[in-house]
N, CA, C and O atoms as a GROMACS GRO file, in nm:
protein
  316
    1MET      N    1   1.815   3.244 -20.836
    1MET     CA    2   1.786   3.353 -20.999
    1MET      C    3   1.702   3.248 -21.058
    1MET      O    4   1.710   3.125 -21.054
    2SER      N    5   1.576   3.375 -21.142
    2SER     CA    6   1.487   3.277 -21.188
    2SER      C    7   1.523   3.246 -21.317
    2SER      O    8   1.644   3.266 -21.332
    3MET      N    9   1.473   3.209 -21.408
    3MET     CA   10   1.483   3.178 -21.566
    3MET      C   11   1.369   3.257 -21.630
    3MET      O   12   1.254   3.256 -21.585
    4PRO      N   13   1.412   3.331 -21.746
    4PRO     CA   14   1.325   3.435 -21.820
    4PRO      C   15   1.215   3.327 -21.851
    4PRO      O   16   1.236   3.206 -21.861
    5LEU      N   17   1.117   3.378 -21.862
    5LEU     CA   18   0.960   3.327 -21.905
    5LEU      C   19   0.993   3.301 -22.049
    5LEU      O   20   1.073   3.363 -22.119
    6ARG      N   21   0.906   3.188 -22.085
    6ARG     CA   22   0.935   3.154 -22.207
    6ARG      C   23   0.842   3.112 -22.290
    6ARG      O   24   0.751   3.115 -22.207
    7PRO      N   25   0.769   3.058 -22.427
    7PRO     CA   26   0.618   3.006 -22.450
    7PRO      C   27   0.637   2.870 -22.405
    7PRO      O   28   0.733   2.794 -22.418
    8PRO      N   29   0.536   2.857 -22.354
    8PRO     CA   30   0.552   2.692 -22.311
    8PRO      C   31   0.529   2.603 -22.448
    8PRO      O   32   0.449   2.628 -22.539
    9VAL      N   33   0.612   2.500 -22.440
    9VAL     CA   34   0.663   2.370 -22.515
    9VAL      C   35   0.518   2.318 -22.564
    9VAL      O   36   0.450   2.285 -22.467
   10THR      N   37   0.466   2.304 -22.660
   10THR     CA   38   0.341   2.278 -22.713
   10THR      C   39   0.322   2.144 -22.808
   10THR      O   40   0.430   2.126 -22.864
   11LEU      N   41   0.224   2.043 -22.847
   11LEU     CA   42   0.246   1.961 -22.973
   11LEU      C   43   0.267   2.053 -23.074
   11LEU      O   44   0.369   2.074 -23.141
   12LYS      N   45   0.139   2.115 -23.078
   12LYS     CA   46   0.108   2.214 -23.181
   12LYS      C   47   0.285   2.303 -23.247
   12LYS      O   48   0.342   2.272 -23.352
   13ALA      N   49   0.327   2.397 -23.160
   13ALA     CA   50   0.435   2.440 -23.192
   13ALA      C   51   0.534   2.387 -23.268
   13ALA      O   52   0.583   2.437 -23.370
   14ALA      N   53   0.575   2.238 -23.191
   14ALA     CA   54   0.648   2.160 -23.241
   14ALA      C   55   0.621   2.053 -23.360
   14ALA      O   56   0.718   1.983 -23.391
   15ARG      N   57   0.530   2.038 -23.412
   15ARG     CA   58   0.448   2.005 -23.530
   15ARG      C   59   0.528   2.114 -23.595
   15ARG      O   60   0.643   2.103 -23.637
   16ALA      N   61   0.455   2.215 -23.596
   16ALA     CA   62   0.507   2.367 -23.693
   16ALA      C   63   0.677   2.343 -23.713
   16ALA      O   64   0.719   2.326 -23.828
   17LYS      N   65   0.754   2.342 -23.618
   17LYS     CA   66   0.884   2.370 -23.614
   17LYS      C   67   0.964   2.267 -23.681
   17LYS      O   68   1.069   2.290 -23.740
   18ALA      N   69   0.883   2.104 -23.664
   18ALA     CA   70   0.927   1.995 -23.725
   18ALA      C   71   0.922   2.002 -23.898
   18ALA      O   72   0.991   1.924 -23.964
   19GLY      N   73   0.831   2.104 -23.964
   19GLY     CA   74   0.740   2.104 -24.066
   19GLY      C   75   0.631   2.018 -24.060
   19GLY      O   76   0.561   2.028 -24.160
   20ILE      N   77   0.593   1.938 -23.978
   20ILE     CA   78   0.500   1.844 -23.939
   20ILE      C   79   0.533   1.717 -24.029
   20ILE      O   80   0.474   1.665 -24.124
   21ALA      N   81   0.646   1.689 -23.965
   21ALA     CA   82   0.712   1.516 -24.007
   21ALA      C   83   0.643   1.456 -23.979
   21ALA      O   84   0.551   1.501 -23.911
   22PRO      N   85   0.645   1.310 -24.016
   22PRO     CA   86   0.613   1.252 -23.966
   22PRO      C   87   0.640   1.166 -23.848
   22PRO      O   88   0.757   1.134 -23.826
   23GLY      N   89   0.526   1.116 -23.754
   23GLY     CA   90   0.582   1.072 -23.631
   23GLY      C   91   0.577   1.188 -23.521
   23GLY      O   92   0.586   1.305 -23.559
   24VAL      N   93   0.566   1.163 -23.408
   24VAL     CA   94   0.528   1.293 -23.312
   24VAL      C   95   0.663   1.355 -23.261
   24VAL      O   96   0.718   1.274 -23.187
   25PRO      N   97   0.735   1.473 -23.276
   25PRO     CA   98   0.826   1.532 -23.238
   25PRO      C   99   0.864   1.534 -23.095
   25PRO      O  100   0.780   1.503 -23.010
   26SER      N  101   0.997   1.572 -23.057
   26SER     CA  102   1.041   1.530 -22.922
   26SER      C  103   1.035   1.719 -22.896
   26SER      O  104   1.068   1.815 -22.966
   27PRO      N  105   0.965   1.697 -22.736
   27PRO     CA  106   0.904   1.809 -22.641
   27PRO      C  107   1.079   1.901 -22.659
   27PRO      O  108   1.078   2.018 -22.620
   28CYS      N  109   1.168   1.866 -22.694
   28CYS     CA  110   1.314   1.927 -22.630
   28CYS      C  111   1.321   2.038 -22.648
   28CYS      O  112   1.263   2.066 -22.753
   29ILE      N  113   1.376   2.154 -22.584
   29ILE     CA  114   1.396   2.311 -22.677
   29ILE      C  115   1.539   2.311 -22.610
   29ILE      O  116   1.544   2.415 -22.543
   30SER      N  117   1.661   2.238 -22.598
   30SER     CA  118   1.760   2.244 -22.570
   30SER      C  119   1.777   2.330 -22.430
   30SER      O  120   1.870   2.407 -22.408
   31VAL      N  121   1.678   2.303 -22.350
   31VAL     CA  122   1.721   2.413 -22.234
   31VAL      C  123   1.677   2.255 -22.108
   31VAL      O  124   1.571   2.224 -22.054
   32CYS      N  125   1.837   2.181 -22.105
   32CYS     CA  126   1.822   2.078 -22.030
   32CYS      C  127   1.870   2.093 -21.861
   32CYS      O  128   1.982   2.066 -21.818
   33GLU      N  129   1.779   2.133 -21.798
   33GLU     CA  130   1.824   2.159 -21.653
   33GLU      C  131   1.690   2.081 -21.547
   33GLU      O  132   1.574   2.114 -21.576
   34MET      N  133   1.705   2.008 -21.458
   34MET     CA  134   1.615   1.958 -21.407
   34MET      C  135   1.571   2.042 -21.276
   34MET      O  136   1.636   2.101 -21.190
   35ASP      N  137   1.442   2.023 -21.296
   35ASP     CA  138   1.353   2.121 -21.130
   35ASP      C  139   1.360   2.025 -21.060
   35ASP      O  140   1.297   1.924 -21.092
   36GLU      N  141   1.452   2.029 -20.923
   36GLU     CA  142   1.458   1.916 -20.797
   36GLU      C  143   1.279   1.922 -20.784
   36GLU      O  144   1.214   1.821 -20.808
   37ALA      N  145   1.232   2.013 -20.756
   37ALA     CA  146   1.052   2.057 -20.668
   37ALA      C  147   0.986   1.951 -20.790
   37ALA      O  148   0.941   1.849 -20.737
   38THR      N  149   0.974   1.953 -20.920
   38THR     CA  150   0.890   1.887 -20.956
   38THR      C  151   0.947   1.743 -21.054
   38THR      O  152   0.867   1.663 -21.102
   39ALA      N  153   1.095   1.734 -21.070
   39ALA     CA  154   1.170   1.637 -21.108
   39ALA      C  155   1.160   1.600 -21.257
   39ALA      O  156   1.168   1.494 -21.319
   40SER      N  157   1.134   1.759 -21.299
   40SER     CA  158   1.099   1.749 -21.458
   40SER      C  159   1.165   1.849 -21.484
   40SER      O  160   1.185   1.942 -21.406
   41CYS      N  161   1.233   1.835 -21.675
   41CYS     CA  162   1.302   1.939 -21.694
   41CYS      C  163   1.273   2.072 -21.682
   41CYS      O  164   1.151   2.070 -21.667
   42LYS      N  165   1.300   2.164 -21.680
   42LYS     CA  166   1.284   2.319 -21.694
   42LYS      C  167   1.212   2.331 -21.803
   42LYS      O  168   1.095   2.368 -21.799
   43GLY      N  169   1.295   2.290 -21.947
   43GLY     CA  170   1.299   2.311 -22.048
   43GLY      C  171   1.177   2.290 -22.150
   43GLY      O  172   1.113   2.372 -22.217
   44CYS      N  173   1.168   2.118 -22.133
   44CYS     CA  174   1.034   2.030 -22.185
   44CYS      C  175   0.947   1.989 -22.085
   44CYS      O  176   0.843   1.946 -22.134
   45PHE      N  177   0.951   1.986 -21.930
   45PHE     CA  178   0.852   1.956 -21.847
   45PHE      C  179   0.847   1.746 -21.893
   45PHE      O  180   0.744   1.677 -21.893
   46ARG      N  181   0.960   1.707 -21.918
   46ARG     CA  182   0.939   1.603 -21.888
   46ARG      C  183   1.051   1.555 -21.793
   46ARG      O  184   1.151   1.610 -21.746
   47THR      N  185   0.982   1.400 -21.777
   47THR     CA  186   1.115   1.351 -21.632
   47THR      C  187   1.212   1.285 -21.708
   47THR      O  188   1.230   1.293 -21.829
   48LEU      N  189   1.268   1.225 -21.634
   48LEU     CA  190   1.382   1.198 -21.666
   48LEU      C  191   1.363   1.035 -21.709
   48LEU      O  192   1.426   0.986 -21.803
   49ALA      N  193   1.279   0.968 -21.638
   49ALA     CA  194   1.220   0.823 -21.713
   49ALA      C  195   1.199   0.856 -21.876
   49ALA      O  196   1.253   0.785 -21.961
   50GLU      N  197   1.106   0.984 -21.914
   50GLU     CA  198   1.036   1.026 -22.006
   50GLU      C  199   1.184   1.008 -22.124
   50GLU      O  200   1.226   0.929 -22.209
   51ILE      N  201   1.224   1.145 -22.056
   51ILE     CA  202   1.352   1.180 -22.164
   51ILE      C  203   1.403   1.053 -22.239
   51ILE      O  204   1.404   1.033 -22.360
   52SER      N  205   1.464   0.940 -22.098
   52SER     CA  206   1.556   0.829 -22.142
   52SER      C  207   1.496   0.740 -22.233
   52SER      O  208   1.574   0.681 -22.307
   53GLN      N  209   1.336   0.706 -22.251
   53GLN     CA  210   1.226   0.620 -22.298
   53GLN      C  211   1.202   0.711 -22.417
   53GLN      O  212   1.155   0.644 -22.508
   54TRP      N  213   1.216   0.833 -22.449
   54TRP     CA  214   1.178   0.880 -22.574
   54TRP      C  215   1.182   0.790 -22.707
   54TRP      O  216   1.085   0.736 -22.761
   55SER      N  217   1.317   0.786 -22.747
   55SER     CA  218   1.352   0.710 -22.871
   55SER      C  219   1.268   0.622 -22.900
   55SER      O  220   1.203   0.624 -23.005
   56ARG      N  221   1.252   0.493 -22.766
   56ARG     CA  222   1.188   0.396 -22.783
   56ARG      C  223   1.044   0.354 -22.787
   56ARG      O  224   0.993   0.243 -22.784
   57LEU      N  225   0.978   0.509 -22.798
   57LEU     CA  226   0.826   0.492 -22.705
   57LEU      C  227   0.771   0.485 -22.872
   57LEU      O  228   0.830   0.520 -22.974
   58ALA      N  229   0.642   0.428 -22.855
   58ALA     CA  230   0.595   0.403 -22.995
   58ALA      C  231   0.483   0.555 -22.963
   58ALA      O  232   0.474   0.611 -22.854
   59ASP      N  233   0.408   0.595 -23.089
   59ASP     CA  234   0.394   0.744 -23.138
   59ASP      C  235   0.258   0.742 -23.010
   59ASP      O  236   0.254   0.840 -22.935
   60ALA      N  237   0.190   0.671 -22.998
   60ALA     CA  238   0.041   0.664 -22.902
   60ALA      C  239   0.115   0.699 -22.794
   60ALA      O  240   0.072   0.805 -22.746
   61ASP      N  241   0.214   0.653 -22.731
   61ASP     CA  242   0.279   0.682 -22.606
   61ASP      C  243   0.364   0.814 -22.599
   61ASP      O  244   0.364   0.884 -22.498
   62LYS      N  245   0.424   0.838 -22.692
   62LYS     CA  246   0.438   0.974 -22.711
   62LYS      C  247   0.368   1.103 -22.670
   62LYS      O  248   0.416   1.203 -22.616
   63LEU      N  249   0.188   1.063 -22.723
   63LEU     CA  250   0.103   1.172 -22.751
   63LEU      C  251   0.062   1.212 -22.578
   63LEU      O  252   0.049   1.321 -22.523
   64VAL      N  253   0.050   1.073 -22.528
   64VAL     CA  254   0.035   1.032 -22.406
   64VAL      C  255   0.125   1.099 -22.272
   64VAL      O  256   0.076   1.125 -22.162
   65VAL      N  257   0.286   1.120 -22.320
   65VAL     CA  258   0.368   1.163 -22.306
   65VAL      C  259   0.336   1.330 -22.277
   65VAL      O  260   0.339   1.380 -22.165
   66TRP      N  261   0.300   1.412 -22.417
   66TRP     CA  262   0.286   1.514 -22.430
   66TRP      C  263   0.173   1.577 -22.383
   66TRP      O  264   0.167   1.700 -22.376
   67GLN      N  265   0.049   1.477 -22.337
   67GLN     CA  266  -0.029   1.512 -22.289
   67GLN      C  267   0.007   1.537 -22.101
   67GLN      O  268  -0.066   1.615 -22.040
   68GLN      N  269   0.092   1.481 -22.046
   68GLN     CA  270   0.150   1.494 -21.917
   68GLN      C  271   0.204   1.624 -21.961
   68GLN      O  272   0.128   1.720 -21.950
   69ILE      N  273   0.305   1.641 -22.002
   69ILE     CA  274   0.378   1.794 -22.052
   69ILE      C  275   0.324   1.905 -22.064
   69ILE      O  276   0.376   2.006 -22.017
   70GLU      N  277   0.191   1.906 -22.139
   70GLU     CA  278   0.060   2.000 -22.106
   70GLU      C  279   0.028   2.039 -21.999
   70GLU      O  280   0.037   2.160 -21.974
   71ALA      N  281  -0.022   1.942 -21.897
   71ALA     CA  282  -0.101   1.947 -21.782
   71ALA      C  283   0.048   2.030 -21.684
   71ALA      O  284   0.030   2.131 -21.617
   72ARG      N  285   0.146   1.981 -21.692
   72ARG     CA  286   0.261   2.027 -21.630
   72ARG      C  287   0.305   2.160 -21.654
   72ARG      O  288   0.355   2.240 -21.575
   73GLN      N  289   0.283   2.169 -21.754
   73GLN     CA  290   0.312   2.339 -21.797
   73GLN      C  291   0.174   2.392 -21.716
   73GLN      O  292   0.209   2.491 -21.651
   74GLN      N  293   0.053   2.368 -21.698
   74GLN     CA  294  -0.043   2.425 -21.670
   74GLN      C  295  -0.052   2.462 -21.526
   74GLN      O  296  -0.075   2.575 -21.482
   75ALA      N  297  -0.020   2.292 -21.422
   75ALA     CA  298   0.057   2.299 -21.291
   75ALA      C  299   0.118   2.445 -21.256
   75ALA      O  300   0.092   2.533 -21.175
   76ALA      N  301   0.193   2.430 -21.336
   76ALA     CA  302   0.358   2.566 -21.356
   76ALA      C  303   0.311   2.696 -21.366
   76ALA      O  304   0.346   2.790 -21.295
   77GLY      N  305   0.219   2.702 -21.470
   77GLY     CA  306   0.163   2.829 -21.493
   77GLY      C  307   0.240   2.870 -21.631
   77GLY      O  308   0.291   2.983 -21.635
   78ALA      N  309   0.249   2.805 -21.718
   78ALA     CA  310   0.357   2.804 -21.790
   78ALA      C  311   0.292   2.865 -21.940
   78ALA      O  312   0.352   2.931 -22.025
   79THR      N  313   0.126   2.810 -21.938
   79THR     CA  314   0.096   2.791 -22.027
   79THR      C  315  -0.029   2.954 -22.015
   79THR      O  316  -0.101   2.984 -22.110
   0.00000   0.00000   0.00000
């Protein structure tokens, strides 16, 4: 069974949802299911390592993760 299409997670959308709060917002959209083929979350497109380390990352490192998320979304055709 395939999941319904949803808008891609983007840093711009996350910032808008967070009210442009200080820091880099989490890409989590509470769809926590790992895709075995890509080894990333079907909701936020992060790997388990990125998810587990998120709260300890510096903002610069979080922005790198966001770039990787957006690349994964493009590769998956989610954007």
